[in-house]
C-alpha positions as CSV (number, residue, x, y, z in Angstrom):
1,X,-35.6,21.1,-33.5
2,X,-31.9,19.0,-32.0
3,X,-30.2,21.3,-29.4
4,X,-26.8,20.0,-28.5
5,X,-25.7,20.3,-24.6
6,X,-22.2,22.7,-23.1
7,X,-19.3,21.2,-21.4
8,X,-18.0,24.1,-20.2
9,X,-14.1,25.2,-19.6
10,X,-13.4,27.2,-16.7
11,X,-10.0,29.6,-17.6
12,X,-7.3,30.0,-15.0
13,X,-7.0,33.4,-14.7
14,X,-10.3,34.1,-12.0
15,X,-11.5,30.7,-13.2
16,X,-13.4,33.0,-16.1
17,X,-15.5,30.5,-18.9
18,X,-13.1,29.8,-21.9
19,X,-16.5,29.1,-24.2
20,X,-19.2,26.4,-24.0
21,X,-18.3,23.6,-26.7
22,X,-21.3,21.1,-27.7
23,X,-21.4,18.5,-26.0
24,X,-22.6,14.5,-26.4
25,X,-26.4,15.0,-26.4
26,X,-29.2,17.1,-27.6
27,X,-32.3,18.8,-26.4
28,X,-35.7,18.0,-28.7
29,X,-38.3,20.0,-26.1
30,X,-40.5,23.3,-26.5
31,X,-39.2,26.8,-27.6
32,X,-38.0,27.1,-23.9
33,X,-36.2,24.4,-24.4
34,X,-34.7,25.5,-27.2
35,X,-34.3,29.0,-26.2
36,X,-31.8,27.7,-22.8
37,X,-30.0,25.2,-24.9
38,X,-29.2,27.7,-27.2
39,X,-28.0,31.0,-24.2
40,X,-25.5,27.8,-23.5
41,X,-24.1,27.3,-26.5
42,X,-23.6,30.5,-27.5
43,X,-22.4,31.1,-24.2
44,X,-25.0,33.5,-22.7
45,X,-25.6,33.8,-19.2
46,X,-28.2,36.4,-18.4
47,X,-31.1,35.6,-16.3
48,X,-33.3,35.7,-19.1
49,X,-32.0,32.6,-20.4
50,X,-31.8,30.8,-17.0
51,X,-35.6,32.0,-17.3
52,X,-36.0,30.0,-20.0
53,X,-34.0,26.7,-18.6
54,X,-36.3,27.6,-15.4
55,X,-39.4,27.8,-18.2
56,X,-38.8,25.2,-19.7
57,X,-38.3,22.2,-17.0
58,X,-41.6,23.8,-15.1
59,X,-43.7,24.6,-18.2
60,X,-42.7,21.6,-20.7
61,X,-43.4,18.3,-21.1
62,X,-39.7,17.0,-21.1
63,X,-38.6,13.1,-21.0
64,X,-36.5,12.6,-18.2
65,X,-33.0,12.5,-20.7
66,X,-34.6,16.2,-22.5
67,X,-34.8,17.0,-18.4
68,X,-31.8,15.8,-17.5
69,X,-30.4,18.1,-20.5
70,X,-32.2,21.1,-19.5
71,X,-30.6,20.9,-16.4
72,X,-27.9,20.7,-17.3
73,X,-27.8,23.7,-19.6
74,X,-29.7,26.1,-16.8
75,X,-26.2,24.5,-14.4
76,X,-23.8,25.3,-17.0
77,X,-25.8,29.1,-17.2
78,X,-25.8,29.2,-13.5
79,X,-22.3,28.8,-13.6
80,X,-21.2,31.0,-15.6
81,X,-22.2,33.2,-13.3
82,X,-19.9,32.3,-10.8
83,X,-23.8,30.3,-8.7
84,X,-21.2,27.3,-7.8
85,X,-24.1,25.7,-5.8
86,X,-27.4,26.3,-7.6
87,X,-25.0,24.9,-10.9
88,X,-23.9,22.3,-9.0
89,X,-27.7,21.6,-7.8
90,X,-29.1,21.0,-11.2
91,X,-26.1,19.1,-12.0
92,X,-27.4,16.8,-9.3
93,X,-30.8,16.7,-10.4
94,X,-29.5,15.8,-14.0
95,X,-27.3,13.0,-13.2
96,X,-30.5,11.6,-10.8
97,X,-32.4,11.5,-13.6
98,X,-30.0,10.2,-16.2
99,X,-27.3,9.3,-14.0
100,X,-25.2,8.6,-17.6
101,X,-25.3,12.0,-18.9
102,X,-21.1,12.2,-18.6
103,X,-21.0,16.5,-19.2
104,X,-23.3,16.9,-16.0
105,X,-20.2,15.4,-14.1
106,X,-17.9,16.7,-16.3
107,X,-20.0,19.8,-15.5
108,X,-20.3,19.1,-11.7
109,X,-16.3,19.1,-11.7
110,X,-16.2,22.4,-12.8
111,X,-17.9,23.7,-10.1
112,X,-15.8,22.2,-7.6
113,X,-12.6,23.4,-9.7
114,X,-14.0,27.0,-9.2
115,X,-14.2,26.8,-5.7
116,X,-10.7,25.6,-5.5
117,X,-12.0,22.4,-4.1
118,X,-9.8,20.4,-6.9
119,X,-10.0,16.4,-5.7
120,X,-13.8,16.4,-5.5
121,X,-13.2,18.3,-8.9
122,X,-11.2,16.1,-10.2
123,X,-13.0,12.6,-9.5
124,X,-16.2,14.2,-10.8
125,X,-14.1,15.0,-14.1
126,X,-12.9,11.7,-14.3
127,X,-16.3,10.5,-13.9
128,X,-17.9,12.3,-17.1
129,X,-14.7,11.6,-19.2
130,X,-15.6,7.4,-18.5
131,X,-18.9,7.8,-19.1
132,X,-17.6,10.1,-22.5
133,X,-18.8,13.2,-23.3
134,X,-17.9,15.2,-27.0
135,X,-15.8,17.1,-25.9
136,X,-13.4,16.1,-23.8
137,X,-10.4,18.6,-23.9
138,X,-12.7,20.8,-22.4
139,X,-13.0,18.0,-19.4
140,X,-8.8,18.4,-19.8
141,X,-8.6,21.5,-19.5
142,X,-10.4,21.7,-16.7
143,X,-9.0,18.9,-15.0
144,X,-5.5,20.6,-15.8
145,X,-6.8,23.4,-13.3
146,X,-7.3,21.0,-11.1
147,X,-4.0,19.3,-11.0
148,X,-2.1,22.9,-10.9
149,X,-4.2,23.4,-7.4
150,X,-2.9,20.8,-6.7
151,X,0.4,20.9,-7.1
152,X,0.8,18.1,-9.6
153,X,2.0,20.3,-12.6
154,X,3.3,17.4,-14.4
155,X,-0.3,16.0,-14.6
156,X,-1.7,19.5,-15.1
157,X,0.6,20.2,-18.5
158,X,0.1,16.1,-19.5
159,X,-3.7,17.9,-19.7
160,X,-3.4,20.8,-21.3
161,X,-0.9,19.0,-23.9
162,X,-3.7,16.8,-24.1
163,X,-6.9,19.3,-24.6
164,X,-4.3,21.7,-27.7
165,X,-4.2,18.0,-28.9
166,X,-8.0,16.8,-29.5
167,X,-8.8,20.8,-30.2
168,X,-5.5,22.1,-31.4
169,X,-8.0,26.1,-32.4
170,X,-8.9,26.5,-29.4
171,X,-6.5,29.0,-27.9
172,X,-6.8,28.0,-24.0
173,X,-4.7,25.4,-23.3
174,X,-1.9,26.1,-25.4
175,X,-2.5,29.6,-23.5
176,X,-1.4,28.0,-20.4
177,X,1.0,25.8,-22.1
178,X,2.6,29.3,-22.6
179,X,4.0,29.2,-18.9
180,X,5.7,25.8,-18.8
181,X,8.9,24.9,-19.1
182,X,9.9,21.8,-20.2
183,X,13.6,20.3,-18.7
184,X,14.7,17.4,-20.4
185,X,16.2,14.4,-17.8
């Protein structure tokens, strides 16, 4: 069975999560790795889901790419619990195993944005985008939050607008765009 890894978007208000999106790579593993992936994709953040990921990492035979993706999934679950340091440690493990895994960088960037470390977050998000992710609108949304945190409202607006363009059915960037007033020179 194949599974996707998510790229999470932080919400602007208290950095609540806007939901999980499929990412550009798949996980093939045992029952625990699949349960971990399912939990990440379905937006769960409970301790039982994190335990499934940990069980997969400790007990299942996973190739290095699947192991890296499972670290990303566990990191996403921990990030949803606002355990940013633990999540970042998992994203660090993922990139040490697979340095080309864009979602690991994007999600690590989201942890920095969640801690108001905007410049660090933006650098990680940009690196992840350069490597490629399945749902770049999630990364652009988080980068918009970083731009806004750094006071660059024009860049924030442009990233929210691009996120809304890439996924017209996703309400979060449209909600953020509604706060802006555009004045023409």
